[in-house]
N, CA, C and O atoms as a GROMACS GRO file, in nm:
protein
  464
    1MET      N    1   0.084  -0.118   0.000
    1MET     CA    2   0.000   0.000   0.000
    1MET      C    3   0.088   0.124   0.000
    1MET      O    4   0.193   0.126   0.065
    2ASN      N    5   0.048   0.223  -0.070
    2ASN     CA    6   0.118   0.350  -0.076
    2ASN      C    7   0.131   0.409   0.065
    2ASN      O    8   0.031   0.422   0.136
    3THR      N    9   0.253   0.445   0.105
    3THR     CA   10   0.274   0.492   0.242
    3THR      C   11   0.203   0.624   0.270
    3THR      O   12   0.162   0.649   0.383
    4GLN      N   13   0.188   0.709   0.170
    4GLN     CA   14   0.115   0.834   0.191
    4GLN      C   15  -0.032   0.808   0.221
    4GLN      O   16  -0.091   0.876   0.306
    5PHE      N   17  -0.092   0.711   0.153
    5PHE     CA   18  -0.230   0.674   0.182
    5PHE      C   19  -0.240   0.623   0.325
    5PHE      O   20  -0.329   0.663   0.401
    6LYS      N   21  -0.149   0.535   0.361
    6LYS     CA   22  -0.153   0.468   0.491
    6LYS      C   23  -0.133   0.567   0.605
    6LYS      O   24  -0.201   0.558   0.707
    7ARG      N   25  -0.041   0.658   0.589
    7ARG     CA   26  -0.006   0.750   0.696
    7ARG      C   27  -0.128   0.825   0.749
    7ARG      O   28  -0.141   0.845   0.870
    8GLY      N   29  -0.216   0.864   0.661
    8GLY     CA   30  -0.331   0.944   0.702
    8GLY      C   31  -0.443   0.866   0.765
    8GLY      O   32  -0.529   0.925   0.831
    9ILE      N   33  -0.446   0.736   0.748
    9ILE     CA   34  -0.562   0.658   0.794
    9ILE      C   35  -0.533   0.568   0.913
    9ILE      O   36  -0.627   0.523   0.979
   10VAL      N   37  -0.408   0.540   0.944
   10VAL     CA   38  -0.378   0.444   1.050
   10VAL      C   39  -0.432   0.491   1.186
   10VAL      O   40  -0.481   0.409   1.263
   11GLU      N   41  -0.423   0.618   1.215
   11GLU     CA   42  -0.475   0.669   1.342
   11GLU      C   43  -0.624   0.641   1.354
   11GLU      O   44  -0.671   0.598   1.460
   12LEU      N   45  -0.699   0.663   1.247
   12LEU     CA   46  -0.842   0.634   1.250
   12LEU      C   47  -0.866   0.484   1.268
   12LEU      O   48  -0.961   0.445   1.336
   13CYS      N   49  -0.783   0.402   1.209
   13CYS     CA   50  -0.795   0.256   1.227
   13CYS      C   51  -0.772   0.216   1.373
   13CYS      O   52  -0.843   0.131   1.426
   14VAL      N   53  -0.673   0.277   1.437
   14VAL     CA   54  -0.647   0.249   1.578
   14VAL      C   55  -0.768   0.289   1.662
   14VAL      O   56  -0.812   0.213   1.748
   15LEU      N   57  -0.820   0.407   1.638
   15LEU     CA   58  -0.939   0.451   1.710
   15LEU      C   59  -1.056   0.356   1.686
   15LEU      O   60  -1.130   0.323   1.779
   16SER      N   61  -1.072   0.312   1.563
   16SER     CA   62  -1.183   0.221   1.529
   16SER      C   63  -1.173   0.090   1.604
   16SER      O   64  -1.274   0.030   1.640
   17GLU      N   65  -1.052   0.044   1.628
   17GLU     CA   66  -1.032  -0.081   1.701
   17GLU      C   67  -1.082  -0.071   1.845
   17GLU      O   68  -1.119  -0.172   1.904
   18LEU      N   69  -1.084   0.048   1.900
   18LEU     CA   70  -1.120   0.064   2.041
   18LEU      C   71  -1.260   0.120   2.064
   18LEU      O   72  -1.297   0.147   2.178
   19VAL      N   73  -1.336   0.139   1.959
   19VAL     CA   74  -1.473   0.190   1.975
   19VAL      C   75  -1.562   0.087   2.046
   19VAL      O   76  -1.636   0.122   2.138
   20SER      N   77  -1.555  -0.036   2.004
   20SER     CA   78  -1.648  -0.136   2.056
   20SER      C   79  -1.596  -0.212   2.178
   20SER      O   80  -1.676  -0.265   2.255
   21GLU      N   81  -1.464  -0.218   2.196
   21GLU     CA   82  -1.410  -0.289   2.311
   21GLU      C   83  -1.268  -0.244   2.341
   21GLU      O   84  -1.197  -0.196   2.253
   22ASP      N   85  -1.228  -0.262   2.466
   22ASP     CA   86  -1.091  -0.234   2.506
   22ASP      C   87  -1.002  -0.342   2.444
   22ASP      O   88  -1.047  -0.453   2.417
   23ALA      N   89  -0.876  -0.308   2.422
   23ALA     CA   90  -0.784  -0.406   2.364
   23ALA      C   91  -0.641  -0.372   2.404
   23ALA      O   92  -0.610  -0.259   2.442
   24TYR      N   93  -0.556  -0.473   2.395
   24TYR     CA   94  -0.413  -0.453   2.422
   24TYR      C   95  -0.341  -0.433   2.290
   24TYR      O   96  -0.392  -0.469   2.184
   25GLY      N   97  -0.222  -0.376   2.296
   25GLY     CA   98  -0.149  -0.335   2.176
   25GLY      C   99  -0.131  -0.444   2.073
   25GLY      O  100  -0.155  -0.421   1.954
   26TYR      N  101  -0.089  -0.561   2.116
   26TYR     CA  102  -0.062  -0.669   2.021
   26TYR      C  103  -0.188  -0.708   1.943
   26TYR      O  104  -0.181  -0.735   1.824
   27LYS      N  105  -0.301  -0.712   2.012
   27LYS     CA  106  -0.427  -0.744   1.945
   27LYS      C  107  -0.464  -0.636   1.842
   27LYS      O  108  -0.509  -0.667   1.732
   28ILE      N  109  -0.446  -0.511   1.879
   28ILE     CA  110  -0.475  -0.400   1.787
   28ILE      C  111  -0.387  -0.412   1.663
   28ILE      O  112  -0.435  -0.399   1.551
   29ILE      N  113  -0.259  -0.437   1.684
   29ILE     CA  114  -0.166  -0.453   1.571
   29ILE      C  115  -0.209  -0.568   1.481
   29ILE      O  116  -0.214  -0.553   1.359
   30ASN      N  117  -0.241  -0.682   1.540
   30ASN     CA  118  -0.283  -0.798   1.461
   30ASN      C  119  -0.409  -0.770   1.381
   30ASN      O  120  -0.417  -0.806   1.264
   31ASN      N  121  -0.507  -0.707   1.444
   31ASN     CA  122  -0.632  -0.679   1.374
   31ASN      C  123  -0.611  -0.586   1.256
   31ASN      O  124  -0.664  -0.609   1.147
   32ILE      N  125  -0.534  -0.481   1.277
   32ILE     CA  126  -0.511  -0.385   1.168
   32ILE      C  127  -0.423  -0.447   1.060
   32ILE      O  128  -0.445  -0.424   0.941
   33SER      N  129  -0.323  -0.525   1.102
   33SER     CA  130  -0.231  -0.581   1.003
   33SER      C  131  -0.295  -0.688   0.914
   33SER      O  132  -0.236  -0.728   0.814
   34GLU      N  133  -0.415  -0.733   0.949
   34GLU     CA  134  -0.489  -0.823   0.858
   34GLU      C  135  -0.528  -0.751   0.730
   34GLU      O  136  -0.554  -0.814   0.627
   35HIS      N  137  -0.533  -0.617   0.735
   35HIS     CA  138  -0.579  -0.538   0.620
   35HIS      C  139  -0.476  -0.439   0.568
   35HIS      O  140  -0.475  -0.404   0.450
   36LEU      N  141  -0.388  -0.392   0.657
   36LEU     CA  142  -0.286  -0.294   0.619
   36LEU      C  143  -0.150  -0.344   0.663
   36LEU      O  144  -0.138  -0.420   0.760
   37ASP      N  145  -0.048  -0.303   0.593
   37ASP     CA  146   0.089  -0.340   0.629
   37ASP      C  147   0.138  -0.247   0.740
   37ASP      O  148   0.195  -0.141   0.713
   38VAL      N  149   0.114  -0.287   0.866
   38VAL     CA  150   0.158  -0.209   0.981
   38VAL      C  151   0.231  -0.302   1.078
   38VAL      O  152   0.219  -0.424   1.070
   39ASN      N  153   0.306  -0.241   1.167
   39ASN     CA  154   0.374  -0.319   1.271
   39ASN      C  155   0.377  -0.238   1.399
   39ASN      O  156   0.321  -0.128   1.406
   40GLU      N  157   0.445  -0.292   1.500
   40GLU     CA  158   0.446  -0.225   1.630
   40GLU      C  159   0.513  -0.088   1.625
   40GLU      O  160   0.478   0.000   1.703
   41ASN      N  161   0.609  -0.069   1.534
   41ASN     CA  162   0.676   0.061   1.522
   41ASN      C  163   0.583   0.168   1.467
   41ASN      O  164   0.610   0.287   1.481
   42THR      N  165   0.474   0.127   1.406
   42THR     CA  166   0.373   0.220   1.357
   42THR      C  167   0.266   0.245   1.463
   42THR      O  168   0.226   0.359   1.486
   43ILE      N  169   0.220   0.138   1.526
   43ILE     CA  170   0.103   0.146   1.613
   43ILE      C  171   0.134   0.196   1.754
   43ILE      O  172   0.060   0.280   1.805
   44TYR      N  173   0.240   0.148   1.816
   44TYR     CA  174   0.266   0.189   1.955
   44TYR      C  175   0.288   0.339   1.972
   44TYR      O  176   0.239   0.396   2.070
   45PRO      N  177   0.358   0.407   1.882
   45PRO     CA  178   0.368   0.553   1.898
   45PRO      C  179   0.232   0.623   1.890
   45PRO      O  180   0.208   0.722   1.960
   46ILE      N  181   0.143   0.572   1.806
   46ILE     CA  182   0.008   0.629   1.798
   46ILE      C  183  -0.067   0.604   1.928
   46ILE      O  184  -0.134   0.694   1.979
   47LEU      N  185  -0.057   0.483   1.982
   47LEU     CA  186  -0.123   0.453   2.109
   47LEU      C  187  -0.070   0.543   2.221
   47LEU      O  188  -0.148   0.593   2.302
   48ARG      N  189   0.060   0.562   2.226
   48ARG     CA  190   0.118   0.649   2.330
   48ARG      C  191   0.070   0.793   2.315
   48ARG      O  192   0.032   0.857   2.414
   49ARG      N  193   0.071   0.842   2.193
   49ARG     CA  194   0.028   0.982   2.171
   49ARG      C  195  -0.119   1.001   2.204
   49ARG      O  196  -0.156   1.098   2.271
   50LEU      N  197  -0.203   0.910   2.158
   50LEU     CA  198  -0.347   0.924   2.185
   50LEU      C  199  -0.378   0.909   2.334
   50LEU      O  200  -0.474   0.968   2.383
   51THR      N  201  -0.299   0.829   2.404
   51THR     CA  202  -0.315   0.818   2.549
   51THR      C  203  -0.273   0.949   2.616
   51THR      O  204  -0.342   0.999   2.705
   52LYS      N  205  -0.160   1.003   2.572
   52LYS     CA  206  -0.112   1.131   2.627
   52LYS      C  207  -0.213   1.243   2.604
   52LYS      O  208  -0.228   1.332   2.688
   53GLU      N  209  -0.282   1.237   2.489
   53GLU     CA  210  -0.383   1.339   2.456
   53GLU      C  211  -0.519   1.310   2.521
   53GLU      O  212  -0.618   1.378   2.495
   54GLU      N  213  -0.523   1.206   2.605
   54GLU     CA  214  -0.640   1.168   2.684
   54GLU      C  215  -0.756   1.114   2.600
   54GLU      O  216  -0.872   1.126   2.640
   55TYR      N  217  -0.724   1.057   2.485
   55TYR     CA  218  -0.826   0.988   2.405
   55TYR      C  219  -0.842   0.844   2.452
   55TYR      O  220  -0.944   0.781   2.426
   56PHE      N  221  -0.741   0.794   2.522
   56PHE     CA  222  -0.743   0.660   2.580
   56PHE      C  223  -0.694   0.670   2.724
   56PHE      O  224  -0.620   0.761   2.760
   57VAL      N  225  -0.736   0.574   2.804
   57VAL     CA  226  -0.674   0.548   2.933
   57VAL      C  227  -0.624   0.404   2.926
   57VAL      O  228  -0.669   0.326   2.842
   58THR      N  229  -0.533   0.370   3.014
   58THR     CA  230  -0.479   0.234   3.013
   58THR      C  231  -0.502   0.168   3.148
   58THR      O  232  -0.517   0.235   3.251
   59TYR      N  233  -0.504   0.037   3.145
   59TYR     CA  234  -0.509  -0.041   3.268
   59TYR      C  235  -0.441  -0.175   3.241
   59TYR      O  236  -0.430  -0.218   3.126
   60ILE      N  237  -0.396  -0.239   3.346
   60ILE     CA  238  -0.321  -0.363   3.334
   60ILE      C  239  -0.411  -0.481   3.371
   60ILE      O  240  -0.487  -0.476   3.468
   61VAL      N  241  -0.402  -0.588   3.291
   61VAL     CA  242  -0.474  -0.712   3.318
   61VAL      C  243  -0.372  -0.824   3.324
   61VAL      O  244  -0.291  -0.841   3.233
   62GLU      N  245  -0.377  -0.899   3.432
   62GLU     CA  246  -0.289  -1.015   3.446
   62GLU      C  247  -0.322  -1.116   3.337
   62GLU      O  248  -0.438  -1.134   3.300
   63SER      N  249  -0.220  -1.182   3.286
   63SER     CA  250  -0.237  -1.281   3.181
   63SER      C  251  -0.194  -1.417   3.231
   63SER      O  252  -0.095  -1.430   3.303
   64GLU      N  253  -0.268  -1.519   3.193
   64GLU     CA  254  -0.230  -1.656   3.229
   64GLU      C  255  -0.113  -1.703   3.143
   64GLU      O  256  -0.048  -1.803   3.176
   65GLN      N  257  -0.086  -1.633   3.035
   65GLN     CA  258   0.016  -1.674   2.939
   65GLN      C  259   0.129  -1.573   2.931
   65GLN      O  260   0.162  -1.526   2.822
   66GLY      N  261   0.188  -1.540   3.042
   66GLY     CA  262   0.301  -1.450   3.037
   66GLY      C  263   0.279  -1.322   3.115
   66GLY      O  264   0.207  -1.319   3.215
   67ALA      N  265   0.342  -1.218   3.066
   67ALA     CA  266   0.341  -1.089   3.134
   67ALA      C  267   0.201  -1.027   3.132
   67ALA      O  268   0.120  -1.058   3.044
   68PRO      N  269   0.173  -0.939   3.228
   68PRO     CA  270   0.046  -0.866   3.227
   68PRO      C  271   0.036  -0.783   3.099
   68PRO      O  272   0.136  -0.742   3.041
   69ARG      N  273  -0.088  -0.760   3.057
   69ARG     CA  274  -0.111  -0.684   2.933
   69ARG      C  275  -0.168  -0.547   2.965
   69ARG      O  276  -0.254  -0.531   3.051
   70LYS      N  277  -0.117  -0.448   2.892
   70LYS     CA  278  -0.170  -0.313   2.904
   70LYS      C  279  -0.286  -0.299   2.806
   70LYS      O  280  -0.269  -0.313   2.685
   71TYR      N  281  -0.403  -0.272   2.860
   71TYR     CA  282  -0.522  -0.251   2.777
   71TYR      C  283  -0.545  -0.102   2.757
   71TYR      O  284  -0.515  -0.020   2.844
   72TYR      N  285  -0.598  -0.069   2.642
   72TYR     CA  286  -0.634   0.068   2.608
   72TYR      C  287  -0.785   0.077   2.605
   72TYR      O  288  -0.853  -0.008   2.547
   73LYS      N  289  -0.837   0.181   2.668
   73LYS     CA  290  -0.982   0.204   2.674
   73LYS      C  291  -1.009   0.344   2.622
   73LYS      O  292  -0.946   0.441   2.666
   74MET      N  293  -1.101   0.356   2.530
   74MET     CA  294  -1.135   0.486   2.473
   74MET      C  295  -1.213   0.568   2.575
   74MET      O  296  -1.304   0.517   2.642
   75THR      N  297  -1.177   0.694   2.586
   75THR     CA  298  -1.249   0.787   2.673
   75THR      C  299  -1.360   0.854   2.594
   75THR      O  300  -1.369   0.838   2.472
   76GLU      N  301  -1.444   0.929   2.662
   76GLU     CA  302  -1.548   1.005   2.592
   76GLU      C  303  -1.484   1.106   2.496
   76GLU      O  304  -1.532   1.126   2.385
   77LYS      N  305  -1.375   1.168   2.541
   77LYS     CA  306  -1.301   1.260   2.454
   77LYS      C  307  -1.251   1.187   2.330
   77LYS      O  308  -1.258   1.240   2.219
   78GLY      N  309  -1.201   1.065   2.349
   78GLY     CA  310  -1.154   0.985   2.237
   78GLY      C  311  -1.266   0.948   2.142
   78GLY      O  312  -1.248   0.949   2.020
   79PHE      N  313  -1.383   0.915   2.198
   79PHE     CA  314  -1.497   0.881   2.114
   79PHE      C  315  -1.540   1.001   2.030
   79PHE      O  316  -1.570   0.986   1.911
   80ASN      N  317  -1.544   1.118   2.091
   80ASN     CA  318  -1.580   1.239   2.015
   80ASN      C  319  -1.479   1.267   1.904
   80ASN      O  320  -1.516   1.307   1.794
   81TYR      N  321  -1.351   1.246   1.934
   81TYR     CA  322  -1.245   1.262   1.834
   81TYR      C  323  -1.262   1.161   1.722
   81TYR      O  324  -1.248   1.195   1.604
   82TYR      N  325  -1.292   1.036   1.758
   82TYR     CA  326  -1.318   0.932   1.658
   82TYR      C  327  -1.432   0.973   1.565
   82TYR      O  328  -1.420   0.964   1.443
   83ILE      N  329  -1.544   1.019   1.622
   83ILE     CA  330  -1.659   1.059   1.541
   83ILE      C  331  -1.620   1.172   1.446
   83ILE      O  332  -1.658   1.172   1.329
   84GLU      N  333  -1.545   1.268   1.496
   84GLU     CA  334  -1.499   1.381   1.414
   84GLU      C  335  -1.412   1.332   1.297
   84GLU      O  336  -1.433   1.371   1.182
   85LEU      N  337  -1.314   1.246   1.328
   85LEU     CA  338  -1.228   1.193   1.222
   85LEU      C  339  -1.305   1.106   1.124
   85LEU      O  340  -1.282   1.113   1.003
   86ARG      N  341  -1.396   1.026   1.176
   86ARG     CA  342  -1.474   0.937   1.089
   86ARG      C  343  -1.562   1.017   0.992
   86ARG      O  344  -1.571   0.984   0.875
   87GLU      N  345  -1.625   1.122   1.042
   87GLU     CA  346  -1.707   1.207   0.954
   87GLU      C  347  -1.620   1.274   0.848
   87GLU      O  348  -1.660   1.282   0.732
   88SER      N  349  -1.503   1.321   0.888
   88SER     CA  350  -1.411   1.382   0.792
   88SER      C  351  -1.365   1.280   0.688
   88SER      O  352  -1.359   1.310   0.569
   89TRP      N  353  -1.334   1.158   0.734
   89TRP     CA  354  -1.291   1.052   0.642
   89TRP      C  355  -1.402   1.016   0.544
   89TRP      O  356  -1.377   1.004   0.424
   90ASP      N  357  -1.524   1.000   0.595
   90ASP     CA  358  -1.637   0.965   0.508
   90ASP      C  359  -1.660   1.071   0.401
   90ASP      O  360  -1.685   1.039   0.285
   91GLN      N  361  -1.651   1.196   0.440
   91GLN     CA  362  -1.667   1.305   0.344
   91GLN      C  363  -1.553   1.304   0.242
   91GLN      O  364  -1.575   1.319   0.122
   92PHE      N  365  -1.432   1.287   0.291
   92PHE     CA  366  -1.315   1.284   0.203
   92PHE      C  367  -1.322   1.170   0.104
   92PHE      O  368  -1.305   1.191  -0.017
   93ILE      N  369  -1.347   1.049   0.154
   93ILE     CA  370  -1.346   0.933   0.066
   93ILE      C  371  -1.462   0.937  -0.032
   93ILE      O  372  -1.451   0.889  -0.145
   94GLY      N  373  -1.575   0.994   0.011
   94GLY     CA  374  -1.688   1.010  -0.081
   94GLY      C  375  -1.650   1.100  -0.198
   94GLY      O  376  -1.683   1.070  -0.313
   95GLY      N  377  -1.581   1.210  -0.169
   95GLY     CA  378  -1.536   1.300  -0.274
   95GLY      C  379  -1.433   1.234  -0.365
   95GLY      O  380  -1.436   1.253  -0.487
   96VAL      N  381  -1.343   1.157  -0.305
   96VAL     CA  382  -1.242   1.087  -0.384
   96VAL      C  383  -1.309   0.988  -0.480
   96VAL      O  384  -1.273   0.982  -0.597
   97TYR      N  385  -1.405   0.911  -0.429
   97TYR     CA  386  -1.474   0.815  -0.516
   97TYR      C  387  -1.549   0.884  -0.630
   97TYR      O  388  -1.553   0.834  -0.742
   98GLU      N  389  -1.608   0.999  -0.601
   98GLU     CA  390  -1.675   1.074  -0.707
   98GLU      C  391  -1.577   1.109  -0.819
   98GLU      O  392  -1.607   1.092  -0.937
   99ILE      N  393  -1.460   1.156  -0.781
   99ILE     CA  394  -1.358   1.193  -0.880
   99ILE      C  395  -1.307   1.070  -0.954
   99ILE      O  396  -1.298   1.070  -1.077
  100LEU      N  397  -1.274   0.965  -0.879
  100LEU     CA  398  -1.220   0.844  -0.942
  100LEU      C  399  -1.321   0.780  -1.037
  100LEU      O  400  -1.284   0.729  -1.143
  101ASN      N  401  -1.446   0.782  -1.000
  101ASN     CA  402  -1.548   0.719  -1.084
  101ASN      C  403  -1.574   0.796  -1.213
  101ASN      O  404  -1.630   0.741  -1.307
  102ARG      N  405  -1.534   0.920  -1.218
  102ARG     CA  406  -1.542   0.995  -1.344
  102ARG      C  407  -1.454   0.931  -1.451
  102ARG      O  408  -1.480   0.942  -1.571
  103GLY      N  409  -1.348   0.864  -1.404
  103GLY     CA  410  -1.258   0.796  -1.496
  103GLY      C  411  -1.318   0.671  -1.557
  103GLY      O  412  -1.258   0.609  -1.644
  104GLY      N  413  -1.436   0.634  -1.513
  104GLY     CA  414  -1.504   0.520  -1.572
  104GLY      C  415  -1.448   0.387  -1.527
  104GLY      O  416  -1.405   0.307  -1.610
  105LYS      N  417  -1.449   0.362  -1.400
  105LYS     CA  418  -1.399   0.236  -1.346
  105LYS      C  419  -1.459   0.119  -1.424
  105LYS      O  420  -1.580   0.104  -1.434
  106LYS      N  421  -1.372   0.038  -1.479
  106LYS     CA  422  -1.410  -0.080  -1.556
  106LYS      C  423  -1.498  -0.045  -1.676
  106LYS      O  424  -1.578  -0.127  -1.722
  107ASN      N  425  -1.483   0.075  -1.725
  107ASN     CA  426  -1.562   0.117  -1.840
  107ASN      C  427  -1.483   0.084  -1.966
  107ASN      O  428  -1.372   0.133  -1.986
  108GLU      N  429  -1.540   0.001  -2.052
  108GLU     CA  430  -1.470  -0.043  -2.174
  108GLU      C  431  -1.431   0.073  -2.264
  108GLU      O  432  -1.327   0.067  -2.330
  109GLN      N  433  -1.510   0.178  -2.267
  109GLN     CA  434  -1.475   0.293  -2.351
  109GLN      C  435  -1.345   0.358  -2.305
  109GLN      O  436  -1.263   0.400  -2.387
  110VAL      N  437  -1.326   0.364  -2.176
  110VAL     CA  438  -1.203   0.422  -2.122
  110VAL      C  439  -1.085   0.333  -2.157
  110VAL      O  440  -0.980   0.382  -2.200
  111PHE      N  441  -1.099   0.202  -2.138
  111PHE     CA  442  -0.990   0.111  -2.169
  111PHE      C  443  -0.959   0.111  -2.318
  111PHE      O  444  -0.843   0.101  -2.359
  112GLU      N  445  -1.061   0.122  -2.398
  112GLU     CA  446  -1.043   0.122  -2.544
  112GLU      C  447  -0.958   0.242  -2.587
  112GLU      O  448  -0.879   0.231  -2.681
  113ARG      N  449  -0.976   0.353  -2.522
  113ARG     CA  450  -0.900   0.475  -2.554
  113ARG      C  451  -0.750   0.450  -2.548
  113ARG      O  452  -0.675   0.507  -2.627
  114PHE      N  453  -0.705   0.367  -2.457
  114PHE     CA  454  -0.563   0.344  -2.437
  114PHE      C  455  -0.513   0.218  -2.506
  114PHE      O  456  -0.393   0.190  -2.501
  115ARG      N  457  -0.598   0.145  -2.570
  115ARG     CA  458  -0.556   0.025  -2.644
  115ARG      C  459  -0.509   0.059  -2.786
  115ARG      O  460  -0.441  -0.021  -2.850
  116LYS      N  461  -0.544   0.175  -2.833
  116LYS     CA  462  -0.512   0.212  -2.971
  116LYS      C  463  -0.368   0.245  -2.992
  116LYS      O  464  -0.327   0.277  -3.104
   0.00000   0.00000   0.00000
């Protein structure tokens, strides 16, 4: 994936992971990496910054399989920020699709123009 595309959306993806449930960093990374090429060097700095900005709070849960896990929980401030970013993203991507679709996605006439 183009890194410029990814850079602008990963923060929203992290927020989206915590809307419905609390999660620990490794789980967030795994969930996002199923769809985007991300790793801990991308996600943990975002988690730290969003926690510092009070969009998340953290708490520790003991694990039966090793070290305790730090969970991230979205705050009301974080939820409001998520809604704001999501609305901006929806508006942005809607406009982008309008422009891209002018090119005639899968339109044979468009492809024919470049076959000559």
